[in-house]
C-alpha positions in Angstrom: 0.0 0.0 0.0 1.3 3.5 -0.9 0.1 5.9 1.7 -0.7 9.4 0.6 1.6 12.2 1.8 0.0 15.1 3.5 3.2 17.0 4.5 1.4 20.3 4.8 -0.5 18.8 7.7 2.4 17.3 9.7 2.5 18.5 13.3 -1.1 19.9 13.1 -4.3 18.6 14.7 -7.7 18.6 13.3 -10.6 19.8 15.4 -12.1 16.3 15.1 -8.7 14.7 15.8 -8.1 11.1 17.0 -5.6 12.4 19.7 -8.3 14.6 21.2 -11.1 12.1 20.8 -13.5 13.5 23.5 -15.6 15.0 20.7 -17.1 11.5 20.0 -19.2 12.1 23.1 -20.4 15.6 22.1 -23.9 16.5 21.1 -24.4 19.3 18.6 -24.6 21.9 21.4 -21.4 20.8 23.0 -19.7 20.7 19.6 -20.8 24.3 18.9 -19.6 25.4 22.3 -16.1 23.8 21.9 -15.8 25.3 18.4 -16.6 28.8 19.6 -14.2 28.4 22.5 -11.4 27.4 20.2 -12.2 30.3 17.9 -12.2 32.7 20.8 -8.8 31.4 22.0 -7.4 31.8 18.5 -8.8 35.4 18.3 -7.2 36.1 21.7 -3.8 34.9 20.4 -4.2 37.3 17.4 -5.1 40.2 19.8 -2.0 39.5 21.8 0.1 39.4 18.7 -1.4 42.7 17.5 -0.9 44.3 20.9 2.7 43.3 21.0 3.4 44.9 17.6 1.5 48.0 18.5 3.4 48.4 21.8 6.8 47.8 20.1 6.0 50.3 17.4 4.5 52.8 20.0 1.3 52.9 17.9 -1.3 54.5 20.2 -4.9 53.4 19.7 -7.8 55.7 19.1 -10.3 53.8 21.2 -9.5 53.3 24.9 -13.0 52.3 25.7 -12.2 48.8 24.6 -9.8 46.5 26.5 -7.3 46.2 23.7 -6.9 49.9 23.1 -6.7 50.7 26.8 -4.1 47.9 27.3 -1.9 49.0 24.4 -2.0 52.7 25.2 -1.2 52.2 28.9 1.7 49.8 28.1 3.1 52.4 25.7 2.6 55.1 28.3 4.5 53.1 31.0 7.2 52.1 28.5 6.5 48.4 28.9 8.0 45.6 26.9 5.6 43.1 25.4 5.9 39.3 25.4 8.9 38.9 27.6 10.1 35.5 28.8 10.9 35.3 32.5 13.2 32.4 33.2 14.3 30.7 36.4 14.9 27.2 35.3 13.7 24.7 32.7 11.0 23.8 35.3 9.8 27.4 35.9 9.5 30.1 33.3 6.7 32.0 31.5 6.0 34.7 29.0 4.5 37.9 30.5 2.2 40.0 28.3 4.0 43.2 29.2 6.5 44.3 31.8 8.6 47.3 32.8 11.2 47.9 35.5 12.1 51.5 36.1 13.2 53.5 39.2 12.6 50.3 41.4 9.0 50.1 40.2 8.0 46.8 38.7 4.9 46.9 36.5 3.4 43.7 35.0 0.3 43.8 32.8 -1.9 41.0 31.6 -4.3 41.2 28.7 -7.3 38.9 29.2 -9.4 38.4 26.0 -11.7 35.6 27.3 -14.6 35.7 29.7 -13.0 33.5 32.4 -12.5 35.5 35.6 -8.8 36.2 36.1 -6.6 36.4 39.2 -3.7 38.4 40.3 -1.9 35.2 41.3 -0.6 34.6 37.8 1.0 38.1 37.9 2.5 37.4 41.3 4.2 34.4 39.9 5.6 36.5 37.0 6.8 39.0 39.6 8.5 36.2 41.5 10.1 34.9 38.3 11.4 38.4 37.5 12.9 38.8 41.0 14.6 35.4 40.7 16.0 35.9 37.2 17.3 39.4 37.8 18.2 38.8 41.5 15.9 41.5 42.8 14.8 41.5 46.4 11.0 42.2 46.3 11.4 44.2 49.5 13.8 46.6 47.8 11.1 47.6 45.3 9.4 50.9 45.6 6.2 49.4 44.1 5.0 46.2 42.5 2.1 47.2 40.2 0.0 44.3 38.8 -2.6 45.1 36.1 -5.2 42.9 34.6 -7.0 44.2 31.5 -10.4 42.6 30.9 -14.0 43.6 30.2 -13.0 47.1 29.0 -11.3 48.0 32.2 -8.1 47.7 34.1 -7.9 46.2 37.6 -4.8 47.3 39.5 -3.3 45.3 42.4 -0.4 46.3 44.7 1.9 43.4 44.8 2.8 42.3 48.3 6.6 41.6 48.7 5.8 39.0 51.4 3.7 37.1 48.9 6.2 37.5 46.1 9.0 36.3 48.4 6.9 33.2 49.4 6.3 32.3 45.8 10.0 32.7 45.0 10.9 30.4 47.9 8.3 27.9 46.6 9.7 28.0 43.1 13.2 27.4 44.4 12.1 24.5 46.6 9.8 22.9 44.0 12.5 23.3 41.3 14.9 21.3 43.4 12.4 18.5 44.0 11.6 18.3 40.2 15.4 18.2 39.4 15.7 15.3 41.9 12.7 13.5 40.4 14.3 13.9 36.9 17.6 12.4 38.2 15.7 9.4 39.7 14.1 8.8 36.3 17.5 8.8 34.5 
């Protein structure tokens, strides 16, 4: 048998993929819900990509009444850098939507394009990763400003250095445990 080549599809997954087979139990309503959720996630990725380019190019938006315009304009105003990877170890890293560190003030902003309620905890982890990577004591910071942009508004949280330090300690401790587990597997 000569199998057909579909090289243009290698590495991709269809919506009705065998590797994500749970759709076989869907009814039409669930199928539509999952399709719309996937499309919304893809649209969110596009909005993040657009925002990163706009911030890099300092392209202010005309409409700040919408989440995306507000996020972009404030990131430009605060001289933030978009899509920055914060790295502690192969076990602990992440890409922050936007970050700035000036005059001992750490600002971290997160653009949420979905409807799921967000939490400042994600931003606290980013702050901990920043402090670990750049060897910054969170107690030495003048301010830790955490911002979540969602539903056409911005929620601002003051990062607590005690919480950031506790997360840093947990990352260090858990990283050691994961490294030990990796060694045991080898």
